[in-house]
C-alpha positions as CSV (number, residue, x, y, z in Angstrom):
1,M,-41.2,-140.3,-220.6
2,L,-38.2,-141.9,-219.2
3,R,-39.3,-143.5,-216.4
4,S,-36.1,-144.3,-214.2
5,I,-32.3,-142.9,-213.8
6,E,-31.2,-146.3,-215.4
7,E,-33.8,-145.8,-218.5
8,T,-32.2,-142.3,-218.9
9,A,-28.7,-143.4,-219.0
10,E,-29.7,-146.2,-221.6
11,A,-31.6,-143.6,-223.8
12,L,-28.3,-141.5,-223.6
13,A,-26.2,-144.6,-224.2
14,R,-28.3,-145.5,-227.6
15,E,-27.5,-141.9,-228.7
16,A,-23.7,-142.7,-228.2
17,Y,-23.8,-140.2,-225.4
18,V,-21.8,-141.2,-221.9
19,A,-23.5,-140.2,-219.0
20,D,-22.4,-140.3,-215.5
21,A,-24.9,-141.4,-212.8
22,G,-25.0,-137.5,-211.8
23,L,-26.1,-136.1,-215.1
24,S,-28.4,-139.1,-215.6
25,T,-30.0,-138.3,-212.3
26,S,-30.0,-134.6,-212.7
27,L,-31.7,-135.1,-216.0
28,F,-34.3,-137.5,-214.9
29,L,-35.1,-135.1,-212.0
30,A,-35.6,-132.0,-214.6
31,L,-37.9,-134.1,-216.6
32,R,-39.9,-135.6,-213.9
33,M,-40.4,-132.1,-212.2
34,G,-41.2,-130.4,-215.1
35,K,-37.9,-128.0,-214.8
36,A,-35.4,-126.5,-216.9
37,L,-31.8,-128.6,-216.4
38,L,-28.8,-126.0,-216.1
39,L,-25.6,-127.3,-217.1
40,E,-22.4,-125.4,-216.5
41,G,-18.9,-127.0,-217.6
42,E,-15.9,-126.0,-219.4
43,P,-16.4,-125.6,-223.2
44,G,-16.6,-128.8,-225.3
45,V,-17.7,-131.1,-222.5
46,G,-20.8,-132.3,-223.9
47,K,-23.4,-129.6,-222.4
48,T,-25.0,-128.9,-225.9
49,E,-24.9,-132.2,-227.2
50,V,-27.6,-133.1,-224.0
51,A,-29.9,-131.2,-225.8
52,K,-29.4,-132.4,-229.2
53,V,-29.5,-136.1,-227.8
54,L,-32.7,-135.6,-226.2
55,S,-34.3,-134.3,-229.2
56,R,-33.8,-137.8,-231.0
57,V,-34.7,-139.6,-228.0
58,F,-38.0,-138.3,-227.7
59,D,-38.3,-137.5,-231.9
60,T,-39.4,-134.2,-231.2
61,P,-37.9,-130.9,-232.6
62,L,-34.8,-128.8,-231.3
63,I,-35.1,-125.2,-230.8
64,R,-32.1,-123.5,-230.0
65,L,-31.6,-120.0,-229.0
66,Q,-27.9,-119.2,-229.4
67,C,-27.1,-116.3,-226.5
68,Y,-24.7,-113.9,-227.2
69,E,-24.0,-110.1,-225.8
70,G,-26.5,-107.6,-226.4
71,I,-29.5,-110.2,-227.3
72,D,-32.7,-108.8,-226.7
73,V,-36.5,-109.9,-226.8
74,A,-36.6,-109.2,-230.5
75,Q,-34.1,-111.3,-231.1
76,A,-35.0,-114.1,-228.4
77,V,-38.8,-114.1,-228.2
78,Y,-40.9,-112.0,-230.7
79,E,-41.1,-108.8,-232.9
80,W,-44.0,-107.3,-234.9
81,N,-43.5,-107.9,-238.8
82,Y,-43.6,-104.3,-239.5
83,P,-43.5,-104.4,-243.3
84,R,-46.5,-106.7,-243.3
85,Q,-48.3,-104.6,-241.2
86,L,-47.6,-101.5,-243.5
87,L,-48.7,-103.4,-246.5
88,E,-52.0,-104.7,-244.9
89,L,-53.0,-101.4,-243.9
90,Q,-52.0,-99.8,-247.6
91,A,-54.5,-103.0,-249.1
92,R,-57.2,-101.8,-246.6
93,R,-57.1,-97.9,-247.6
94,E,-56.8,-99.0,-251.0
95,H,-59.9,-101.3,-250.7
96,A,-62.0,-98.4,-249.2
97,P,-60.3,-95.0,-250.2
98,G,-61.8,-92.0,-248.1
99,A,-63.0,-94.5,-245.6
100,Q,-61.5,-94.2,-242.1
101,L,-58.8,-96.5,-241.8
102,H,-59.2,-99.2,-239.1
103,T,-56.7,-101.5,-237.8
104,D,-58.2,-104.1,-236.5
105,G,-56.3,-107.6,-236.7
106,I,-52.9,-105.6,-237.1
107,Y,-51.5,-106.7,-233.4
108,S,-52.5,-110.4,-234.0
109,E,-50.5,-113.7,-234.3
110,A,-50.8,-113.3,-238.3
111,F,-48.3,-110.7,-237.9
112,L,-46.1,-112.0,-235.2
113,L,-42.6,-113.2,-235.8
114,K,-42.2,-115.8,-233.4
115,R,-38.4,-116.3,-231.9
116,P,-37.1,-119.0,-230.4
117,L,-38.4,-118.6,-226.7
118,L,-42.0,-118.0,-228.3
119,Q,-42.0,-121.1,-230.7
120,A,-40.9,-123.6,-227.7
121,I,-44.7,-122.5,-226.2
122,D,-46.5,-122.3,-229.4
123,A,-49.8,-123.7,-228.9
124,A,-49.5,-125.1,-232.5
125,N,-47.1,-127.4,-231.1
126,T,-48.2,-131.4,-231.4
127,R,-45.6,-132.3,-228.8
128,A,-43.1,-130.8,-226.5
129,P,-40.0,-129.7,-228.1
130,V,-36.2,-129.4,-226.8
131,L,-35.6,-125.7,-226.2
132,L,-31.7,-125.1,-225.8
133,I,-30.9,-121.8,-224.3
134,D,-27.1,-122.1,-225.3
135,E,-24.3,-120.2,-223.6
136,L,-26.5,-118.0,-221.1
137,D,-23.6,-116.3,-219.8
138,R,-22.5,-114.3,-223.0
139,A,-26.0,-112.5,-222.7
140,D,-26.3,-109.7,-220.9
141,E,-27.5,-109.9,-217.3
142,E,-30.8,-108.1,-217.9
143,F,-31.4,-110.5,-220.6
144,E,-32.4,-113.7,-218.0
145,S,-35.3,-111.3,-216.4
146,F,-36.8,-112.4,-219.5
147,L,-36.7,-116.3,-218.9
148,L,-38.1,-115.9,-215.5
149,E,-41.7,-116.0,-216.5
150,L,-41.1,-118.9,-219.2
151,L,-39.1,-120.7,-216.7
152,S,-41.6,-120.4,-213.8
153,D,-45.0,-120.6,-215.8
154,F,-44.2,-121.7,-219.4
155,Q,-45.6,-118.6,-220.6
156,I,-44.9,-115.3,-222.1
157,S,-47.0,-111.9,-222.0
158,I,-47.2,-109.6,-225.0
159,P,-48.5,-106.1,-224.3
160,E,-50.7,-105.9,-227.7
161,L,-52.0,-109.8,-227.3
162,G,-51.7,-110.9,-223.7
163,T,-50.2,-114.1,-222.4
164,L,-49.4,-116.8,-224.4
165,R,-49.2,-120.5,-222.6
166,A,-47.5,-123.6,-223.5
167,R,-50.0,-126.2,-224.4
168,H,-46.9,-128.7,-224.4
169,R,-44.3,-127.7,-221.8
170,P,-41.0,-127.6,-223.5
171,I,-37.8,-129.7,-222.2
172,V,-35.3,-126.9,-221.4
173,I,-31.8,-127.2,-221.2
174,I,-29.8,-124.4,-220.2
175,T,-26.0,-124.1,-220.9
176,S,-23.3,-121.8,-219.3
177,N,-19.7,-122.0,-219.9
178,R,-19.5,-119.7,-216.3
179,T,-17.8,-116.7,-217.5
180,R,-20.0,-115.0,-215.2
181,E,-22.4,-115.9,-212.2
182,L,-26.3,-116.4,-213.3
183,H,-28.8,-114.7,-211.2
184,D,-30.0,-117.3,-208.2
185,A,-33.7,-116.1,-209.2
186,L,-33.3,-118.1,-212.4
187,K,-30.8,-120.9,-210.8
188,R,-33.7,-121.7,-208.4
189,R,-35.9,-122.4,-211.5
190,C,-33.3,-125.0,-212.6
191,V,-32.2,-128.1,-211.7
192,Y,-28.4,-127.8,-211.8
193,H,-25.3,-129.9,-212.8
194,W,-21.8,-129.7,-213.4
195,I,-20.4,-131.3,-216.4
196,D,-16.4,-131.6,-215.8
197,Y,-13.8,-133.0,-217.8
198,P,-14.3,-136.9,-218.1
199,S,-12.0,-139.6,-216.9
200,R,-9.5,-141.2,-219.1
201,E,-12.3,-144.6,-218.9
202,K,-15.4,-142.5,-219.6
203,E,-13.5,-140.3,-222.3
204,L,-12.1,-143.7,-224.2
205,E,-15.8,-145.2,-223.9
206,I,-17.1,-141.8,-225.5
207,V,-14.4,-142.1,-228.3
208,R,-15.2,-145.7,-228.7
209,R,-19.2,-145.1,-229.3
210,R,-18.8,-141.8,-231.4
211,L,-16.1,-143.1,-233.7
212,P,-16.2,-147.0,-234.0
213,G,-13.8,-147.1,-236.9
214,V,-11.1,-145.3,-234.9
215,G,-8.5,-148.3,-234.1
216,E,-8.3,-149.1,-230.2
217,R,-4.7,-148.3,-230.0
218,L,-4.9,-145.1,-231.6
219,A,-8.0,-144.2,-229.4
220,A,-6.2,-145.0,-226.3
221,Q,-3.3,-143.1,-227.2
222,V,-5.3,-140.0,-228.1
223,V,-7.3,-139.8,-225.0
224,S,-4.4,-140.7,-222.8
225,F,-2.7,-137.4,-224.9
226,I,-5.5,-135.3,-224.3
227,Q,-5.6,-136.4,-220.5
228,A,-2.1,-135.1,-220.0
229,V,-2.4,-131.9,-222.2
230,R,-5.4,-130.6,-219.6
231,R,-2.9,-130.8,-216.7
232,E,-0.7,-128.3,-218.7
233,D,-1.1,-124.6,-217.9
234,L,-2.8,-123.4,-220.9
235,A,-5.5,-120.8,-221.8
236,K,-8.0,-123.2,-223.0
237,P,-7.6,-126.9,-222.4
238,P,-9.0,-129.3,-225.1
239,G,-12.4,-130.6,-224.4
240,V,-14.0,-134.0,-225.3
241,A,-15.2,-132.4,-228.9
242,E,-11.6,-131.4,-229.5
243,T,-10.9,-135.0,-228.7
244,L,-13.6,-136.6,-231.0
245,D,-12.2,-134.2,-233.7
246,W,-8.7,-135.0,-233.6
247,A,-9.1,-138.9,-233.4
248,E,-11.7,-138.5,-236.7
249,A,-8.8,-136.1,-238.4
250,L,-6.0,-138.7,-237.4
251,G,-8.2,-141.5,-239.1
252,H,-8.3,-139.4,-242.1
253,L,-4.7,-139.3,-242.4
254,G,-4.5,-142.9,-242.1
255,A,-2.7,-142.9,-238.9
256,S,-2.7,-146.1,-236.4
257,E,-0.8,-144.5,-233.5
258,L,0.7,-141.2,-232.5
259,S,4.2,-139.8,-233.6
260,P,5.9,-136.6,-233.2
261,A,5.3,-135.4,-236.6
262,V,1.7,-136.4,-236.7
263,V,1.1,-134.4,-233.4
264,D,3.2,-131.7,-234.2
265,A,1.3,-131.4,-237.7
266,T,-2.4,-131.6,-236.0
267,L,-2.3,-129.7,-232.8
268,G,-4.4,-127.0,-234.5
269,I,-7.1,-129.7,-234.1
270,I,-7.3,-129.6,-230.3
271,L,-5.2,-126.1,-229.4
272,K,-7.2,-122.9,-230.5
273,Y,-4.8,-120.5,-228.9
274,Q,-1.1,-119.9,-230.6
275,D,0.4,-119.5,-227.1
276,D,-1.0,-122.6,-226.5
277,V,0.4,-124.6,-229.6
278,D,3.8,-122.8,-229.1
279,I,4.1,-124.3,-225.3
280,L,2.9,-127.5,-226.2
281,R,4.8,-127.8,-229.4
282,G,8.3,-130.0,-229.4
283,A,9.7,-130.9,-226.3
284,V,6.6,-130.8,-223.9
285,A,4.6,-132.4,-226.8
286,T,7.4,-135.3,-227.1
287,R,7.0,-135.8,-223.4
288,L,3.1,-136.0,-223.1
289,L,3.6,-138.5,-226.1
290,E,5.9,-141.0,-224.4
291,E,3.5,-140.7,-221.6
292,A,0.3,-141.5,-223.8
293,R,2.3,-144.5,-225.3
């Protein structure tokens, strides 16, 4: 377990994740208090990456639940393996024809399909896994109620089996792009932190650590250009993920610095809406490029 805020920041840094004091503090407290860490922020700022990094820091499995509209208990928690149950009943009938069919053990863990939330508290886990509940805001509001028991007591109740409890409490990271507000009851069970777009200095450091092969001049121009793009009126400004993708792509193209032709040809790496591309391409891109240089 990480013993201080400084040790937490250093552990993240060893995995090429640049964390500020706020994130390091929130993560440290979540780990020490046994609470989930709720990370909100714009897409692409590194929320999901926190869980991946923690999995590497603690050398423990990462269990990911990707949320979406309509997700329910069967996809997130558990469901019964009905085909296997039917085969078991058929085998019992054939073994003792004419006898009263008994259903003992049909609703046992042997016939249980464990989905991510149940996998995270499985008593068979030899150590605490990292549970990533990704983009919770995409799920229906009703789904959040399924999480309350898990986040409070790290247990899940199954009517046919009873209550299953974690032997090793999972490290829980919840992310949200804030397309809707999450319930207060869920927030109370979490340590909350907002991840904003990084400063130019921090973003440049991220590029250096994640892509050490990219030249310093190109890295500086890429970061300056992206920082300027975010100040434009766009539907979806590029996140840090797009910065890294763009710098890597430019490296594959053999570019040592930005040019108007290279920028126009690769805007699809950093912008995901055609309207945004149309806004930026041409005079606006040239102006931002001059600023970046």
